[in-house]
C-alpha positions as CSV (number, residue, x, y, z in Angstrom):
1,M,-16.9,-68.9,-70.2
2,I,-15.9,-69.5,-66.7
3,I,-16.4,-66.8,-64.0
4,T,-13.9,-67.0,-61.2
5,T,-14.5,-65.1,-57.8
6,L,-11.6,-64.2,-55.6
7,T,-11.4,-62.0,-52.5
8,S,-9.2,-59.1,-52.4
9,R,-7.0,-61.0,-49.9
10,D,-6.7,-63.9,-52.4
11,L,-5.9,-61.7,-55.2
12,N,-3.0,-60.1,-53.2
13,Q,-1.6,-63.5,-52.2
14,D,-1.7,-65.1,-55.7
15,V,-1.8,-62.6,-58.5
16,S,-0.6,-65.3,-61.0
17,R,-3.6,-67.5,-60.2
18,A,-6.0,-64.6,-61.0
19,K,-4.1,-63.9,-64.3
20,K,-4.3,-67.5,-65.4
21,A,-8.0,-67.6,-64.4
22,A,-8.7,-64.4,-66.5
23,K,-7.6,-66.4,-69.6
24,D,-10.7,-68.5,-69.2
25,G,-13.1,-65.8,-68.4
26,P,-13.7,-62.8,-66.1
27,V,-12.3,-62.7,-62.5
28,V,-14.6,-61.0,-60.1
29,I,-12.7,-59.6,-57.2
30,T,-14.8,-59.1,-53.9
31,D,-14.2,-56.6,-51.1
32,R,-15.9,-57.5,-47.9
33,G,-18.0,-60.1,-49.7
34,K,-19.3,-57.7,-52.4
35,P,-18.1,-57.6,-56.1
36,S,-15.9,-54.6,-56.4
37,H,-13.5,-55.2,-59.6
38,V,-13.3,-57.3,-62.6
39,L,-10.0,-58.6,-64.0
40,M,-9.8,-59.6,-67.7
41,T,-7.4,-60.0,-70.3
42,Y,-6.4,-57.0,-72.5
43,A,-7.7,-58.8,-75.6
44,E,-11.1,-59.2,-74.0
45,F,-11.1,-55.6,-72.8
46,E,-10.4,-54.5,-76.5
47,R,-13.3,-56.7,-77.7
48,L,-15.7,-55.3,-75.2
49,A,-14.5,-51.7,-75.7
50,G,-15.2,-52.0,-79.5
51,K,-11.6,-51.1,-80.6
52,H,-11.9,-49.8,-84.1
53,R,-10.0,-51.7,-86.8
54,D,-8.3,-50.2,-89.8
55,L,-10.6,-50.2,-92.8
56,T,-8.0,-52.2,-94.9
57,V,-7.8,-54.9,-92.2
58,S,-11.5,-55.2,-92.1
59,L,-11.8,-55.5,-95.9
60,A,-9.1,-58.2,-95.9
61,M,-11.1,-60.5,-93.5
62,P,-11.6,-64.0,-94.8
63,G,-15.0,-64.6,-96.3
64,L,-15.8,-61.2,-97.5
65,S,-15.1,-62.1,-101.2
66,D,-18.3,-64.1,-101.1
67,I,-20.5,-61.2,-100.4
68,D,-22.3,-59.6,-103.3
69,F,-21.7,-55.9,-103.3
70,A,-22.6,-53.6,-106.1
71,P,-23.7,-50.2,-104.9
72,E,-25.3,-47.9,-107.4
73,R,-23.1,-45.0,-108.5
74,A,-24.1,-41.7,-106.8
75,G,-25.5,-39.0,-109.1
76,I,-23.8,-35.7,-107.9
77,A,-24.3,-32.7,-110.2
78,P,-22.9,-29.2,-109.7
79,R,-25.4,-26.5,-108.8
80,E,-26.0,-23.4,-110.9
81,I,-24.4,-20.3,-109.4
82,D,-26.1,-16.9,-110.0
83,L,-23.3,-14.3,-109.8
84,A,-25.6,-11.4,-110.9
């Protein structure tokens, strides 16, 4: 992963450069010499934010058929009710 650092002025002058650099890794934007913001792709943001997948999409992932999964059946019995 490549980390690019740009000043706020550089960002304002060449936004397309910053967007291209974000494809290779985070772009740290400095303000008066100190890091103030980070630019990243939306896909990277979703990955870091832990976007939840649909269960059906997760179960359809390649390689899952190789996993041995045989859970025991849960034994749930009704309770006796005293109506007296």
